[in-house]
N, C-alpha and C positions, 0 to 999 in steps of 0.2 A: 164695026159696032154693031153688039148684039139690038134688037127692036126690042127687046124688053128693056134695057138699061137706060134708064131718062136724059137725057141731055141737060147739066146743071147750069144756070141760065145763070153771068154772075148780076145781085142789077146795078143801075146805075144810077145815081140820083144825078142833078141836075146843077151846079153852082155851088156845086164846096169845096168851100179856099183853103176853112182848115181843115179841117174834117177829112180825113181817109178816103178818096174816089171808089175804091171797091170798100169800103166797109160796111157788112151782115144788115138785115136788113134789126137782128136782132142788140146790137152794135150798136146801129143808129140810136133807137126802142130806148135802151137803156142811158144811154146823151140826154136825148131828148126828157123823158121822162129828169134825168138829175135835174135839167132846169126846170121845169115844174114846180119840183121840190124844193129847191133849193131858195127859189125866188119867190112861190104861190103866185107863180100866173099859170095860165092855160096859153096852146098852141099862138092862140091867136098874136101874147102879147109882140110876138116877134116875126110872124105870118103873115105875112096880107093876103087880105080873101080874091078869089082866084075872080077873074075878068067878066070871065067863058063859063063858068063854071057855077051857079048860085046857092051859096050857102058851104060852098069848099074855100079851101084856102090853097093859092099858091106856092108851097115850097122852097120853087126856085127861084123866087121872089124879091127882089133887096129895096122891096120900095119901103120896110119901115125900117129907123130909126137902126132899129132897137135892135134888131135880126146884123146888122155891122157894129155893134154894140162889144155884143154879145158875140164876136170872133175879139175883135179886139180885146177884151177881157177872156179869151181860151189860152190867147193868142199872153197874156198876160200872167194866167199864175202856169199857165205849160216853163214860160222862163224863169221866175222868179222858182218854180219847184224844180229844176236843174241846179239853179245858181246856188240852193238854200237846202235844200232836205233830197239826201242822195239816198235812198231811201235803199236796201242793199235784200233787208229779207221784210216782208211786212208782218210775216209772221212772230216775229222779233216785239214782245207788249213795250222794249225798251223804243222801239221806231219813233220814228218823231210821224204824223199826220202830215200825207203834202195840204197842199193847198187847192182848195175847193170856191166852188160860185158858195156853198152852204156856210163857208167858213166868214165871211161876210155879211152875206142874205138873212141869212136866220130863218128865212121864208118873205122874208119884206119883198119886194121888186125894186128897191132900194134899200140899201146900206145904213142903218138909223149911226146918229153920230153924236157921239159928249162932244156936250161944252168943256174945255177945260175948266175954264173960270166954275164949276160949279165940281167939280172935284172935290 
């Protein structure tokens, strides 16, 4: 190995239960940005404060129930998309878009529901 070749180190995140354990920093950022946009929240909505570093978040912690809910919702949307939305060509303008967080949340922490009696 040449001394000039940098050694690529894989980023290993702790406590990933739904996302791939070898997810890239860029892909993880994209997923987290999607949550923030879809729910209109910031990182501390799901991630607990660090007990050892003031002002930082403990991304591996499961202390907040919202993180567990996010995991369940990711599994739910994946199951819905696998069962009902078999997209072969996403460039096809007639393709049905898969279900994602924003489908129901529309920028709100909790999806808004309508009372059927008022429809």
